[in-house]
C-alpha positions in Angstrom: 198.0 2.5 108.2 197.6 -1.2 108.7 193.8 -1.3 108.5 190.8 0.0 106.6 189.3 0.7 110.0 192.0 3.2 110.9 191.5 5.2 107.7 187.9 6.0 108.4 188.6 9.2 110.5 191.2 10.4 108.0 189.0 9.9 105.1 186.1 11.7 106.8 188.3 14.7 107.5 189.9 14.8 104.1 186.5 14.9 102.4 185.1 17.5 104.7 182.7 15.2 106.5 184.1 15.9 109.9 185.2 19.2 111.5 188.8 19.3 112.9 189.2 18.1 116.5 190.0 21.7 117.6 186.9 23.1 115.9 184.6 20.4 117.3 186.0 20.6 120.8 185.6 24.4 120.8 182.0 24.1 119.6 181.2 21.6 122.3 181.9 24.2 125.0 179.4 26.7 123.5 176.5 24.5 122.7 174.8 21.5 124.2 175.4 18.1 122.5 172.8 17.4 119.8 172.3 14.6 117.4 175.1 14.6 114.9 177.3 16.8 117.1 178.9 15.1 118.9 176.8 11.9 118.5 174.5 10.3 116.0 171.6 7.9 116.0 171.9 4.4 114.8 170.0 3.6 111.6 168.3 0.8 113.4 167.7 0.8 117.2 169.3 -2.3 118.7 167.9 -4.4 121.6 169.7 -4.1 124.9 170.0 -6.5 127.8 167.3 -6.1 130.4 168.9 -4.2 133.3 168.2 -1.4 135.9 171.1 0.5 134.4 172.0 2.1 131.1 173.9 0.0 128.7 177.0 1.2 126.9 178.8 -0.9 124.2 182.4 0.0 123.3 183.6 -1.4 120.0 187.5 -1.5 120.0 190.5 -3.2 118.5 193.8 -3.8 120.3 195.7 -2.7 117.2 193.9 0.6 116.9 195.7 3.7 118.3 192.4 5.6 118.9 191.0 2.6 120.8 194.2 2.6 122.9 193.9 6.3 123.5 190.3 5.9 124.8 191.2 3.1 127.3 192.3 5.2 130.3 189.6 7.9 129.9 187.0 5.0 129.5 188.2 3.4 132.7 187.8 6.7 134.6 184.4 7.2 133.0 183.3 3.7 133.9 184.4 4.2 137.5 182.3 7.4 137.7 179.3 5.5 136.3 179.8 2.2 138.1 176.3 2.6 139.7 174.3 3.5 136.7 175.9 2.1 133.6 176.6 -1.4 132.4 179.7 -1.3 130.1 180.1 -4.1 127.5 183.3 -4.2 125.4 183.0 -5.7 121.9 186.3 -6.4 120.0 186.0 -5.4 116.4 185.9 -8.0 113.6 185.6 -6.7 110.1 184.4 -9.8 108.2 186.0 -10.3 104.9 188.8 -7.8 105.5 192.5 -8.6 105.3 192.6 -8.0 109.1 189.9 -10.5 110.0 192.3 -13.2 111.1 194.2 -10.8 113.4 191.0 -9.4 114.7 189.5 -12.8 115.5 192.7 -13.7 117.4 192.6 -10.4 119.4 188.9 -11.0 120.1 189.6 -14.5 121.4 192.3 -13.0 123.6 189.9 -10.4 125.0 187.1 -12.9 125.7 189.6 -15.2 127.4 190.7 -12.3 129.7 187.0 -11.6 130.3 186.2 -15.2 131.2 189.1 -15.2 133.6 188.1 -11.9 135.2 191.3 -10.2 134.1 190.1 -7.4 131.8 190.4 -4.7 134.5 194.0 -5.7 135.2 195.2 -6.5 131.7 193.2 -4.5 129.2 195.8 -1.6 129.1 198.6 -4.1 129.0 197.1 -5.9 126.0 196.8 -2.6 124.1 200.4 -1.8 124.9 201.6 -5.3 123.8 199.7 -5.3 120.5 199.6 -1.7 119.3 202.7 -0.1 121.0 205.1 -3.1 121.1 203.7 -4.7 118.0 203.6 -8.2 119.6 201.8 -10.9 117.7 199.1 -12.1 120.0 197.0 -13.7 117.3 197.5 -17.4 118.1 197.0 -19.4 121.2 200.7 -19.9 121.8 201.7 -16.3 121.5 198.7 -15.1 123.5 199.4 -17.7 126.3 203.1 -16.8 126.4 202.1 -13.1 126.8 199.6 -14.0 129.5 202.2 -16.0 131.4 204.5 -12.9 131.3 201.7 -11.1 133.0 201.4 -13.6 135.8 198.5 -15.7 134.4 198.6 -19.4 134.8 199.1 -20.9 131.3 196.8 -23.9 131.9 193.9 -21.8 133.0 194.5 -19.4 130.1 194.6 -22.1 127.5 191.5 -23.8 128.9 189.5 -20.6 128.7 191.0 -19.7 125.3 189.8 -23.0 123.8 186.3 -22.9 125.5 183.1 -23.0 123.5 181.9 -19.9 125.4 184.9 -17.9 124.1 184.4 -19.2 120.6 180.7 -18.2 120.7 181.6 -14.7 122.0 184.0 -14.2 119.1 181.3 -15.2 116.6 178.8 -12.9 118.3 181.3 -10.0 118.2 181.5 -10.3 114.4 177.7 -10.3 114.1 177.4 -7.2 116.4 179.9 -5.3 114.3 177.7 -5.7 111.3 174.4 -5.3 113.1 175.5 -2.0 114.7 176.9 -0.7 111.4 180.3 0.2 113.0 182.6 2.1 110.6 185.0 3.7 113.0 187.0 2.7 116.1 186.5 3.3 118.9 182.7 3.7 118.8 180.5 3.7 122.0 176.8 3.0 121.6 174.5 4.0 124.5 171.3 2.1 125.1 171.3 0.6 121.6 170.3 3.9 120.0 173.0 6.6 119.9 176.7 6.4 119.2 179.7 8.6 119.6 183.2 8.2 118.1 186.3 10.4 117.5 184.7 11.8 114.3 181.4 12.6 116.1 182.9 14.0 119.2 185.8 15.8 117.7 188.5 13.6 119.1 188.9 10.7 121.5 189.3 13.1 124.4 185.9 14.5 123.9 184.0 11.2 123.8 183.4 10.9 127.6 181.5 14.2 127.6 179.3 13.0 124.8 178.8 9.7 126.6 177.8 11.6 129.8 175.1 13.4 127.8 173.8 10.2 126.2 173.6 8.5 129.6 171.8 11.5 131.1 169.4 11.6 128.2 168.6 7.9 128.6 168.0 8.3 132.3 165.6 11.2 131.7 163.6 9.0 129.3 163.9 5.9 131.6 163.9 7.1 135.2 164.3 3.5 136.5 167.9 3.6 135.2 168.8 6.1 137.9 167.6 4.1 140.8 171.0 2.7 141.6 172.8 6.0 141.1 
């Protein structure tokens, strides 16, 4: 394991904190989701952006296998909820860890893609490059070379990469990681109050079902969030 972040699930299982994925998945078919199974409440409710839709935050890292495994299911889930959910992605930055430099580089890559409107097209490719192919996309030069291989104009990419907006977004991501108390990747937080993760849900593949429940729960509590559905 390259990172402390990737050991969280294994440590939880080893110490008996989490049920096995098979046990949790089986249980989810026989009982409705409830707090703690397969989601949990944040210690401190976080503010959300004012919107007519439910907000979902995904915390991820390009060099995390579980984050990569969630990407395609998350894309399908987002498509199903395009009218009633605002998805925000937040690249993980564990401040003070040995991975912080790499994570900040990957976060800058993500926010550059976001600023250029290329996340939908290149998010899966970025996961493949970093986690599957073990490409070093930490620096401007390596990230720009990769982007060029994906058909992105280097000048536009470098301008966005160096922008103050992208720099501020990277710093904000590091703050959000601490504020939300993230200890496992990927984690999805719905409406600033409830979160689900592989440990909570019993595996990455079970997370969309938990997210569906949390969105429905929010819309029952806030009927205005269903107006666009």
